[in-house]
C-alpha positions in Angstrom: 0.0 0.1 0.3 1.6 3.3 -0.7 2.2 5.8 1.8 0.0 8.6 2.8 0.5 11.8 3.6 1.9 12.1 7.3 3.9 9.0 6.8 1.5 6.5 8.1 1.2 3.1 5.6 -2.2 2.3 6.8 -4.8 5.1 6.2 -7.8 5.4 8.5 -10.9 4.0 7.2 -14.4 4.6 8.1 -14.8 1.1 9.4 -11.6 1.6 11.8 -13.7 4.6 13.5 -16.9 2.2 14.2 -14.4 -0.6 15.5 -12.6 2.1 17.7 -15.9 3.3 19.1 -17.2 0.0 19.9 -13.7 -1.3 21.5 -10.6 1.1 21.4 -8.6 -1.8 22.6 -9.5 -4.3 20.4 -8.7 -1.7 17.4 -5.6 -1.0 18.9 -4.6 -4.4 19.4 -5.6 -5.3 15.7 -4.4 -2.6 14.1 -1.3 -1.2 15.8 -0.2 -4.1 17.5 -1.3 -6.8 14.7 -2.8 -9.2 16.9 -5.6 -11.4 15.5 -8.5 -12.5 17.5 -8.4 -16.2 18.6 -12.0 -16.8 17.9 -12.2 -16.0 14.2 -14.0 -19.3 13.5 -16.7 -18.2 16.0 -17.1 -14.7 14.5 -17.4 -16.2 11.2 -20.3 -18.4 12.4 -21.8 -15.0 14.0 -21.4 -13.4 10.9 -23.0 -16.3 8.7 -26.1 -16.5 11.1 -26.3 -12.3 11.3 -26.8 -12.9 7.2 -29.2 -15.6 7.4 -31.2 -13.8 10.0 -31.5 -10.3 7.6 -32.5 -12.6 4.7 -35.5 -13.6 7.0 -36.1 -10.3 8.1 -36.1 -9.2 4.6 -38.6 -11.9 3.6 -40.8 -11.1 6.2 -41.1 -7.7 5.2 -42.1 -8.5 1.5 -44.5 -10.9 3.2 -45.9 -8.2 5.3 -46.0 -5.8 2.5 -47.8 -8.3 0.0 -50.4 -9.4 2.7 -51.0 -5.5 3.4 -51.4 -4.9 -0.1 -54.1 -7.9 -0.9 -56.0 -7.1 2.5 -56.6 -3.1 0.9 -57.2 -4.6 -2.7 -59.8 -7.3 -0.9 -61.4 -4.0 1.2 -61.6 -1.9 -2.2 -63.5 -4.8 -3.8 -65.8 -5.3 -1.1 -66.5 -1.6 -0.9 -67.3 -1.7 -4.6 -69.4 -4.7 -4.2 -71.4 -2.9 -1.6 -71.9 0.2 -3.4 -73.0 -1.8 -6.5 -75.4 -3.6 -4.4 -76.8 -0.2 -2.8 -77.2 1.5 -6.4 -79.4 -1.1 -8.0 
């Protein structure tokens, strides 16, 4: 990676700010001291579960919108039927 102004070979990224805000010591150990976390396998499993849960939440939101649209369609049809019966 090319050197950045100020002589630092590692530019600060936006994700670094979030990691630092969450735990400054963990950020320092990983970013500055070069220590890798021991529980990498657990973190990978956690990320996979997080993504799977996110997909389920997305599917639930889509289903909720579909049910809502079908409800309003049925309500509109019922209203149209009621009005047509009243106008006879």
